[in-house]
C-alpha positions as CSV (number, residue, x, y, z in Angstrom):
1,M,-43.7,97.3,-3.1
2,K,-45.1,96.9,-6.5
3,T,-44.7,94.0,-8.6
4,D,-44.0,95.1,-12.1
5,F,-45.1,92.2,-14.1
6,N,-44.0,94.1,-17.7
7,I,-40.7,93.0,-17.5
8,N,-41.1,89.7,-18.1
9,R,-44.3,88.7,-19.6
10,P,-45.0,87.7,-23.3
11,R,-47.0,89.8,-25.2
12,G,-50.5,89.1,-24.3
13,F,-50.5,88.0,-20.5
14,D,-53.9,88.8,-19.3
15,Y,-52.9,91.7,-16.3
16,R,-56.5,90.3,-14.6
17,E,-53.9,87.5,-13.3
18,E,-51.7,90.4,-11.3
19,K,-54.6,90.8,-8.6
20,F,-54.4,86.3,-7.6
21,L,-50.1,86.7,-8.2
22,V,-49.5,89.7,-5.9
23,P,-51.0,88.4,-2.7
24,L,-49.1,85.3,-3.1
25,I,-45.9,86.7,-3.7
26,N,-46.6,89.2,-0.6
27,E,-47.4,85.9,1.5
28,M,-44.0,84.4,0.5
29,E,-42.0,87.0,0.5
30,K,-43.5,87.3,4.6
31,L,-42.4,83.8,5.1
32,I,-39.0,84.2,3.5
33,K,-38.7,86.6,6.5
34,K,-39.6,84.9,9.2
35,T,-38.0,81.5,8.0
36,Q,-34.7,83.6,7.7
37,T,-34.8,84.6,11.5
38,Q,-34.2,81.3,12.7
39,Y,-30.6,81.4,10.6
40,L,-27.7,81.6,12.8
41,Y,-26.0,83.5,10.8
42,N,-26.1,87.1,8.5
43,T,-24.2,85.4,5.7
44,I,-27.5,84.6,3.8
45,K,-29.8,86.5,4.9
46,L,-31.7,88.1,2.2
47,N,-31.9,92.1,2.1
48,N,-35.5,93.4,1.6
49,K,-35.2,93.5,-2.8
50,Q,-33.7,89.9,-2.7
51,R,-36.8,89.1,-0.2
52,R,-39.5,90.2,-3.2
53,E,-37.3,88.7,-6.2
54,L,-37.0,85.1,-4.4
55,A,-40.6,85.5,-3.7
56,S,-41.9,86.6,-7.6
57,L,-39.6,84.2,-8.5
58,I,-40.9,81.2,-6.9
59,I,-44.5,82.4,-7.4
60,E,-44.0,83.1,-10.7
61,L,-42.4,79.2,-11.4
62,A,-45.8,78.1,-9.7
63,E,-48.1,79.8,-12.0
64,D,-45.6,78.2,-14.8
65,L,-46.3,74.9,-13.5
66,H,-50.1,75.0,-12.8
67,N,-50.5,76.8,-16.2
68,N,-48.5,74.3,-18.3
69,I,-47.2,78.1,-19.2
70,G,-43.9,75.6,-20.5
71,L,-41.0,77.4,-19.1
72,W,-40.1,74.7,-16.9
73,D,-41.0,72.3,-19.8
74,S,-38.5,73.6,-21.9
75,M,-35.1,74.1,-19.5
76,E,-35.4,70.4,-18.9
77,Y,-35.5,69.7,-22.3
78,Y,-32.5,72.0,-23.0
79,N,-31.1,70.4,-20.0
80,K,-31.4,67.2,-21.4
81,Q,-30.2,68.4,-24.4
82,L,-26.8,69.6,-23.0
83,F,-26.3,67.4,-20.6
84,N,-27.9,64.4,-21.5
85,T,-29.7,64.6,-17.9
86,P,-32.7,66.0,-16.1
87,L,-32.9,68.8,-13.7
88,P,-31.3,67.9,-10.6
89,L,-34.9,68.8,-9.1
90,F,-36.2,65.5,-10.2
91,V,-33.8,63.1,-10.5
92,K,-34.1,59.6,-8.9
93,A,-31.1,58.3,-6.5
94,K,-29.9,55.4,-7.6
95,M,-30.4,52.4,-5.6
96,R,-27.6,50.0,-4.7
């Protein structure tokens, strides 16, 4: 399945990057599929389309973090503004 970067990319996206992202997405998709074989129940197994979408989201998030594009930063900023707390990924556990 070909990933269509036109859907979610801002103006000015450099399509030369696509040659690097697609192989990573393919590998992530294979990893997700392999991991699902270990699940005891089918209730959380993803179909091909869902696996592809999840793999794309994971790789594109990594691209955002790596290139400091700012999508994650803006989500963190608005979460702090709206809920007065950082996103759960970075919440530090309180020591008792």
